[in-house]
N, C-alpha and C positions, 0 to 999 in steps of 0.2 A: 488306365495308365494314361500317364501324361506322355505327348509327344515333345519334341523340342521348341516347336513354337509356342506352345501353350505354356511350357516353363520359362519362356523369354519373355511372354506377356504377364505372365505372373510376376516374373521379377521386375519387368518394368513399372506395372502398376503399383509396385511395393515402393518404389523410389519416386513415382509422380506424385502420387496421393499425399505422402507427408509433405513434400515441398508445395503442393498446391494448396494444403492448410497452412502453410506456414505463411504463405503469400498472403492470404486472407488476413491472418493475425497482423503481420508486418503492417498492412493498412491500415488497421484498426487500433493499433498500438495506444492507448491510453489509460492514465490512471481514472480519470472521471467515470462516474456510473451513468448508466442510461435513464435519460430524464432528468438529467443535471444533478444539483446536489442533493444528497441523501442524508436525512437528519440521523445522527446517532442518539436521539435522545432515549429510546427504548433500551440500548445497550447502558448509557449513563445512568437511567432511572434504576436500572437493576442491580448497580453496585453500589448507590447511595441515595439518598432522599435529600441530603443535603446539598443546596444549589451552588455554595461555593466549591465545596468537593467537586462537583459535576464540573464547575469552569475550571477547576484545576485539572480534572481529567481529560477534559477536552484538550486543554493546552499540552499535556503529555502525551495524547491521541496524536495532535499534529507534530510534535517531535519524533514520535514514532514513525509516522507516515514520511517524513523528511528522510529520515535513517532507510526507511524501507525503498523508498523510491531511488534514494543513491545508490543503495545495493543493487538493486535490481537493473539500473542503468549503467554500473560497473560491471555486472557481469554480462550485459547486452554488449558493452564494449570490447571486453576479452573473449567473447564468442563462447562464454560458457553460458548452461540454462539459466534462463530469467524468466519472470512473470510479471507483466505490465497487464494490468485489470483492473477493475472497480476496487477499491481498498476497503470496501465495505465489507468483502466476503474473505479479506485475508488478514485482518487486524488481529493481533494477539492481545486481547484484552487483559490476560491474566499478566502478560508481560508489561503492558502499559501501566496496570496498577502497581506492579511490583517496581515500577521505575519513580513512584512517587516518593518523596521523604517520609519515613514511618513518623515523623514527629506532626505531619499534618492530620493523619488519622486521629479521629475523636475530638477535633479541635471543634467549636461550634461554628455556624456560619459567616458570624460576625469577625471572629478572630482569624479565620482562614482567610477571608476577604481581603485583608491587608497585604496577603502575601499574592494575590492576583497579578495586580502590576508588574510587578518585579520579575515574575514568573513569565508574563507575555514578552517581555523585552528580551529574554534570552533566547537563543536559538538551539537547536537549526531549525531553520525556516524551509516549508516546503517550496517555497518560490526559487529559493536558492538550488534546491535538487532538482526542481523542474526546468530551471534554466540549464542546468548541467545536460539533464538528459535531452534537451532539444539541440543543444550544442555539438553532441555525439549523435544524433539523428536517431536517437531510440523512441523517441515522440515526436509529434508535429509541433 
C-alpha cells in the first residue's frame, strides 16, 4: 500500500519526466537528419526507373517537405502537438506520388525532362518554410 509521500513522489515524477524529455526535444528541434543530407534515391528508385520521373518526384517531395515543415511549425506556434524530426522517416511517398500530375506518368524520360525546369521554379520552397520556423523559434 502506498503512503502519502510515495503517492506525491509518483505524482511529481509523472509531471517532471515528460517535461525533462520535452526540454531535450526542444533543444534538438531540427528537420535535418543525423549525419547530414540523407539520400532518397532508394525511395525514388523503388517508385520508378525513369530518371526524369525521379527528378519530378524529388521536386514534389520538396514541395511535400515544405508543406509538412510549415504545418508542424504552425502547430508549434499554436501550442498544438507537432513533430520536428528528420523528414526521411515521416515522408508520405504515396501522397507525394499522388500529387504528381497524371499526365506525367507513362511519359518517356525525354518528354518528361521538358517539364523539369518549370516544375523546379514553382513553390512552395522548404527555405521559406524553414525561415518561418526560425522566425517563431520552432527551430534554430
